[in-house]
N, C-alpha and C positions, 0 to 999 in steps of 0.2 A: 603860847598862852601860859599863864601862870598856873602852877599846880594847885594853888589855893582856889582859884576861880573854878577849875575843873573838878577838884576833889573836895573842896571845903563845904561846910554846912551853913555858911552865911549867905543869905539871899542878897545878891549884888546885881540886880537887873540893869542892863545898859540901855536906858531909855533914849540915849543920844546916838545909838548905832545907825539908825536910818539917816539921821541928819548928817552924821559924819560920812556915811557911805555915799549919799547923794552929793555932798560937797566935793568928794574926791572922784567919784565914778559917775559920770553923766550917762544917761541912757540905760539905766538898769531897772529891772522889775523883779519882784520876789518869785521864788520857786519853792513850792512845797514838794518834798521828796518822800515818796511813800514806797514801802516794800510791796512789790507786786503780788507776793504770795500770801503774806500775813495781814496786809493792809495797815500795818503799824507805820506811824509817822517817823521817818528817819531824821529829817532835819528841815529847816527852812533856811534858804540861802538866796542868792541873787544871780541873775544872768544878765548879760548884755547881748547885743546882736552877734558878736564874735563867738562868745561861749555857746549861745543857742545854736548857731550854725555848726559849730564843732561837735556839739552833742548829737545833733541830727545826723551829721555826716559819719561820725564814728560809732553811733549808737552806744556811746559810753557816757557816763555822767561827768560832764565838764561844766563848771560854774565860773562865776566871776568873783574873785577874792577882793572884797572891798577894802580889806586892811592892807593887802599887798599891791592892789591895783594891777592884777594879772590874772591870766587864765589859771584855773584851779581844777585839776583832775582829782575829784574826791577819792581819797584813799591811796593816791600814788605813793606817798611816803610810807604809810602804814601797811600797805598791801591790801587794804580793804576797799577794792574798787568795785564798780557797779556797771552792769549792762542796762541800757535803756530798753524797757519793754514797751512803754507807751508814753506819749506826751499829750497832755490836755491843756486847753486854754479856757479861762473863765469868760463869762458873758461880756465883760467890758474889755477883754483882751489886754489886761494890764497885770496879769499874774499867770503863772503856769503851775501845773501839777505834773511832775515826772514820776511815773511808776517804774521802779527799777528792781533789779535782782542782784544781790551781792554775788560776786564771783566765787568767793571762798566761804560764803555763809555767814560772815561776821559783818558788823555794821560800823561801830565807832572806833576811832583811834585810841580812845581811853579803854583801859582794861580793868577788870575787877581784881581782887586779891589772888584769884586763881590764875590770873594772866589771860583770861578770856575776854575778847572784845565784847562790849555790851551795847545796848541800844543807847543812842545819844540822850534820850530823855530818861536817864536812870535815877534822877532825884525828883522827889515830889515836895511840894511846899506844905508844911504842916500848917493848916489854916488857923489853929489856935495860937501857935507860938511865932509863926512867920519864919521859922527855921527850915532848912532843907533836910530831908530824910533820904539817905542813900538806899535805893531799893536793890542794888546789886553791888554790895561792897567788895 
């Protein structure tokens, strides 16, 4: 991913992500991933049957990467991996909620200026200007 997308202050929402994801990856559903201890939202991603079965089998957070079209163990590259604590399904059984616990205590692959991993939702939208404000620079 580009540094500008992850660190910049311009709002560049990808409204075509789901359309692109569905076009490439058939049989996926969204997954909200929540920290089991703090209840903070870590990320929203996708799973397919293979990733779902792997997550349940290993009790580790495994998702489906719609951009790479492959299994994605969240944090495998950065070291910020997660144990699955609980899996929930919505009323229509078309999305999941995974409650997870970070193995090292950190969440995101991005880091602040101190080199500490931060929460993936570290920028807020300034409602007056439409610009992004970094809450954990």
